[in-house]
C-alpha positions as CSV (number, residue, x, y, z in Angstrom):
1,M,-7.8,39.4,-38.8
2,C,-7.4,38.1,-35.3
3,A,-4.3,36.1,-34.5
4,M,-5.1,32.6,-33.4
5,A,-4.2,32.0,-29.7
6,R,-1.5,29.5,-29.1
7,P,-2.5,26.3,-27.4
8,R,-2.0,26.6,-23.7
9,K,0.2,24.1,-21.9
10,P,-1.7,22.4,-19.0
11,L,-1.0,24.4,-15.9
12,L,1.5,22.9,-13.6
13,S,-0.1,21.8,-10.4
14,T,0.6,19.7,-7.3
15,D,-1.8,17.0,-8.6
16,R,-0.1,16.8,-12.0
17,I,3.3,16.5,-10.4
18,V,2.2,13.8,-8.0
19,Q,0.4,11.8,-10.7
20,T,3.4,12.0,-13.0
21,A,5.7,10.9,-10.3
22,R,3.4,8.1,-9.3
23,D,3.4,6.9,-12.9
24,L,7.2,6.9,-12.9
25,V,7.4,5.0,-9.6
26,D,4.8,2.4,-10.8
27,G,6.6,1.9,-14.1
28,E,10.2,2.2,-13.3
29,G,10.6,2.3,-9.5
30,L,11.7,4.9,-7.0
31,A,15.1,5.5,-8.6
32,A,13.4,6.8,-11.7
33,V,12.1,9.9,-9.9
34,S,14.3,13.0,-10.0
35,T,13.4,16.6,-10.4
36,R,15.1,16.7,-13.8
37,R,13.1,13.7,-15.1
38,L,9.9,15.0,-13.7
39,A,10.4,18.4,-15.3
40,A,11.1,16.7,-18.6
41,E,8.0,14.5,-18.3
42,L,5.8,17.5,-17.4
43,G,7.4,19.8,-20.1
44,V,8.4,22.4,-17.7
45,S,11.7,23.8,-16.3
46,G,13.1,22.2,-13.2
47,P,12.9,25.2,-11.0
48,S,9.2,25.5,-11.5
49,L,8.7,22.3,-9.5
50,Y,10.1,24.1,-6.4
51,N,7.0,26.3,-6.4
52,H,5.2,23.1,-5.2
53,F,7.8,20.8,-3.6
54,R,11.1,21.7,-2.0
55,T,12.8,18.3,-2.5
56,K,12.4,15.0,-4.3
57,D,11.6,13.4,-0.9
58,E,8.7,15.6,-0.5
59,I,7.4,14.5,-3.9
60,L,7.8,10.8,-3.0
61,E,6.0,11.5,0.3
62,A,3.1,13.0,-1.6
63,V,3.0,10.0,-4.0
64,A,2.9,7.7,-1.0
65,D,0.0,9.7,0.5
66,S,-1.9,9.6,-2.8
67,V,-1.8,5.8,-2.5
68,S,-2.9,5.9,1.1
69,A,-5.8,8.0,-0.1
70,L,-7.0,5.1,-2.3
71,V,-7.7,2.9,0.8
72,D,-11.4,2.7,1.6
73,L,-12.2,3.7,5.2
74,S,-16.0,3.7,4.9
75,M,-16.3,0.4,6.7
76,F,-15.4,2.1,9.9
77,D,-18.5,4.3,9.7
78,G,-20.9,1.8,8.4
79,G,-21.9,0.0,11.6
80,R,-19.9,-3.1,10.8
81,D,-18.5,-5.1,13.7
82,W,-14.8,-4.5,14.4
83,R,-13.6,-7.8,12.9
84,T,-15.6,-7.4,9.6
85,A,-14.5,-3.8,9.3
86,L,-10.8,-4.7,9.9
87,H,-11.0,-7.4,7.3
88,D,-12.6,-5.2,4.7
89,W,-10.1,-2.4,5.4
90,A,-7.2,-4.8,5.1
91,V,-8.4,-6.1,1.8
92,S,-8.8,-2.5,0.4
93,Y,-5.3,-1.5,1.8
94,R,-3.6,-4.5,0.2
95,A,-5.4,-3.8,-3.1
96,A,-3.9,-0.3,-3.1
97,L,-0.4,-1.5,-2.4
98,R,-0.7,-4.4,-4.9
99,D,-1.5,-1.8,-7.6
100,H,1.4,0.4,-6.5
101,P,4.1,-1.9,-4.9
102,N,7.1,0.3,-5.7
103,I,6.0,3.0,-3.3
104,V,5.7,0.5,-0.3
105,P,9.2,1.3,1.0
106,V,8.2,4.9,1.4
107,L,4.9,4.0,3.0
108,A,6.7,1.7,5.4
109,R,8.5,4.6,7.0
110,G,5.3,5.5,8.8
111,P,2.6,8.1,8.3
112,G,4.8,11.1,9.4
113,R,2.8,14.2,8.5
114,R,1.0,12.7,5.5
115,P,-2.7,13.6,5.8
116,A,-4.2,10.5,4.2
117,A,-2.0,8.2,6.1
118,L,-2.9,9.9,9.3
119,R,-6.6,9.7,8.6
120,L,-6.1,6.0,7.9
121,A,-4.3,5.4,11.3
122,D,-6.9,7.5,13.1
123,A,-9.8,5.6,11.6
124,V,-8.4,2.2,12.5
125,Y,-7.4,3.2,16.0
126,G,-10.7,5.0,16.6
127,A,-12.7,2.0,15.5
128,M,-10.8,-0.4,17.7
129,V,-11.1,1.8,20.8
130,G,-14.8,2.4,19.9
131,A,-15.3,-1.4,19.8
132,G,-14.0,-1.8,23.3
133,W,-10.3,-2.5,22.8
134,P,-8.0,-0.9,25.4
135,P,-6.0,1.9,23.8
136,A,-2.6,0.1,24.0
137,Q,-4.1,-3.0,22.3
138,A,-5.8,-0.9,19.7
139,T,-2.4,0.6,18.9
140,S,-0.8,-2.8,18.7
141,I,-3.6,-4.0,16.3
142,G,-3.0,-1.1,14.0
143,A,0.7,-1.8,13.9
144,L,0.2,-5.5,13.5
145,M,-2.2,-5.1,10.5
146,R,0.2,-2.6,8.9
147,Y,3.1,-5.0,9.2
148,F,1.1,-7.9,7.7
149,I,-0.4,-5.9,4.8
150,M,2.8,-4.2,3.8
151,G,4.8,-7.4,4.1
152,S,2.4,-9.1,1.8
153,A,2.9,-6.3,-0.8
154,L,6.6,-6.3,-0.7
155,G,7.1,-9.6,-2.4
156,S,5.5,-12.7,-3.8
157,F,6.1,-16.2,-2.5
158,A,4.9,-17.9,-5.7
159,G,6.7,-15.3,-7.9
160,G,10.0,-16.3,-6.2
161,F,10.1,-19.7,-8.0
162,V,11.4,-20.1,-11.6
163,D,9.5,-21.7,-14.4
164,D,12.1,-24.4,-14.9
165,A,11.5,-27.9,-13.5
166,S,15.2,-28.7,-13.7
167,A,15.9,-26.2,-10.9
168,Y,14.1,-28.4,-8.4
169,D,15.9,-31.7,-8.6
170,P,13.9,-34.2,-6.5
171,A,17.2,-35.5,-5.2
172,D,17.8,-32.2,-3.5
173,Y,14.3,-31.0,-3.0
174,P,12.0,-34.0,-2.7
175,H,8.9,-31.9,-1.9
176,L,9.3,-29.2,-4.6
177,G,8.5,-31.3,-7.7
178,Q,5.7,-28.9,-8.7
179,A,7.4,-25.7,-7.6
180,H,8.1,-24.6,-11.2
181,L,4.3,-24.3,-11.7
182,L,3.9,-21.8,-8.9
183,A,4.9,-18.6,-10.8
184,E,2.1,-19.0,-13.4
185,Q,-0.4,-19.1,-10.5
186,Q,1.2,-16.3,-8.6
187,E,-1.9,-14.0,-8.3
188,K,-4.1,-16.8,-7.0
189,I,-1.6,-18.2,-4.6
190,D,-0.7,-14.8,-3.2
191,E,-4.4,-13.9,-2.8
192,R,-5.1,-17.2,-1.0
193,A,-2.0,-16.8,1.3
194,F,-3.2,-13.3,2.2
195,E,-6.7,-14.4,3.1
196,T,-5.3,-17.3,5.1
197,G,-3.0,-15.1,7.1
198,L,-5.7,-12.4,7.6
199,A,-8.2,-15.0,8.8
200,A,-5.6,-16.4,11.3
201,L,-4.8,-12.9,12.6
202,L,-8.5,-12.0,13.0
203,D,-9.2,-15.4,14.7
204,G,-6.4,-14.7,17.2
205,L,-7.6,-11.2,17.8
206,A,-11.2,-12.5,18.4
207,L,-9.9,-14.8,21.1
208,Q,-8.1,-11.8,22.7
209,Y,-11.2,-9.7,22.4
210,E,-13.2,-12.2,24.4
211,Q,-10.7,-12.0,27.2
212,V,-10.8,-8.3,27.1
213,R,-14.6,-8.2,27.3
214,E,-14.5,-10.6,30.3
215,T,-12.4,-8.2,32.3
216,V,-14.6,-5.2,31.6
């Protein structure tokens, strides 16, 4: 009689480690990630992680890059004008950060050596230069958009108000009588604020672009 083979544990891989770490970051924040915790979640011994990553920081960098990889870059190859492409990219970027807000502090450090983040920066810069922006201004546009998108993902204006009308006494705050209702409309308000700010940025850049084209 042949002995039944024991069920195999899923092989430990870089992708499994990153996905598990990302789940921890999403659910509990950056502080939840440690090599000990990851090993327990993966059902492996701690030292086995070091075959894939040398440090916890390397794991978090990989998690950050996995989020950057979610950002759609196809609009820069689709023949769209620079403004439309920049808008669509910003919306996709914000959506990725909105779904994974706890990793934003790591992303905010800059692309470093992360491949997906570097591809993202390369695509934006290349598209702006290709559209006729001078290289220095193309760099500034990439930085500006990054600041705006990441800032919008770091917090919520509407979510900062409490659901308690008594907290906003009209005697002290005469214009905040409805502020206690903001939290329940957080998603709608944040979305509208993002689109308002994005439109304002793009309008301002369009005016600058006209000036750039006049000097060419």
